[in-house]
C-alpha positions in Angstrom: -15.1 -12.2 -9.2 -12.7 -12.1 -6.2 -11.0 -8.2 -5.6 -7.7 -8.7 -6.5 -5.0 -7.3 -4.1 -1.7 -7.5 -2.4 0.0 -7.8 0.6 3.2 -5.5 1.1 5.1 -4.3 4.6 5.4 -0.9 6.3 9.1 -1.1 6.2 9.6 -2.4 2.5 7.7 0.5 1.4 9.0 3.4 3.0 12.1 5.5 1.9 13.9 7.5 4.2 14.7 9.4 1.3 11.6 10.6 0.1 10.0 11.9 2.7 9.9 12.7 7.2 6.3 11.9 7.9 4.8 8.6 7.6 3.0 9.4 3.6 5.2 11.8 2.2 7.9 7.9 3.2 6.1 5.9 1.6 5.9 7.9 -2.0 2.8 9.3 -1.0 2.1 13.8 -1.2 -1.1 14.9 -2.0 -4.7 14.6 0.9 -6.5 13.3 -2.5 -8.2 10.3 -2.2 -10.4 7.5 -4.4 -13.1 5.4 -3.1 -13.4 3.4 -6.3 -10.0 2.5 -8.0 -8.0 4.9 -10.5 -8.8 3.7 -14.1 -5.5 3.7 -15.2 -2.3 5.4 -13.8 -2.0 9.6 -14.6 2.0 8.2 -14.0 2.6 6.0 -16.8 -1.0 6.1 -18.4 -1.2 2.0 -17.4 -4.6 0.3 -16.0 -3.3 -2.4 -14.4 -4.0 -0.3 -11.1 -4.9 -3.3 -7.3 -5.3 -2.5 -3.7 -2.6 -2.6 -1.4 -3.3 -4.2 1.8 -0.1 -3.1 4.6 -0.4 -5.7 6.7 -1.2 -5.4 10.3 -2.6 -2.0 9.7 -6.3 -2.7 8.7 -7.9 -5.7 7.3 -8.7 -3.8 4.6 -6.5 -1.6 1.2 -5.1 1.4 2.1 -3.8 2.3 -1.3 -4.1 2.3 -4.7 -1.4 0.3 -6.3 0.3 0.6 -10.4 2.0 -2.2 -11.3 3.9 -1.1 -13.9 5.7 2.5 -12.5 4.5 1.2 -8.6 2.7 5.5 -7.8 0.5 4.8 -5.0 -3.4 6.5 -4.3 -5.0 6.9 -0.7 -7.7 4.5 -0.5 -9.3 6.6 2.9 -8.2 11.0 4.5 -4.8 10.9 4.9 -5.3 11.3 8.8 -7.1 8.0 8.5 -4.5 6.1 6.3 -1.6 8.4 8.7 -3.3 6.6 12.7 -3.1 3.0 10.1 0.0 3.1 9.5 1.2 4.9 12.6 1.1 2.2 14.4 2.7 -0.6 12.4 5.7 1.9 12.2 8.1 -0.5 13.8 7.1 -3.6 13.0 9.4 -6.9 11.6 7.4 -10.0 10.7 9.5 -12.5 8.6 8.9 -14.6 5.7 10.3 -17.6 7.0 7.7 -18.2 9.6 5.3 -17.3 7.6 5.0 -21.3 6.1 5.6 -22.8 2.2 2.6 -21.7 0.4 2.0 -17.8 1.6 2.8 -16.6 -1.8 0.4 -18.6 -2.9 -2.7 -17.7 -0.6 -1.0 -14.1 -0.9 -0.5 -13.1 -4.0 
């Protein structure tokens, strides 16, 4: 069975009012990481958790994401994740350049 995950651009995840460093700007404040998918969200209790890949940052998902409340958890260590994300700062991709079937291929 294929693992289900979504893709997202780093710039689409960041919010300036959350914090100054890259992880807090996307809503990650702790250092705990979860190699295995959490069974349920500790915010809303949902079991709808999927892997989230940041386009260009890694060839694998970096986060677990609750599909109900959007809470994120680290899959790898904070340091590893920060290094991968910092390489992506300031990049941009125009979804109009991806072709007509991109949503069907990746989500």
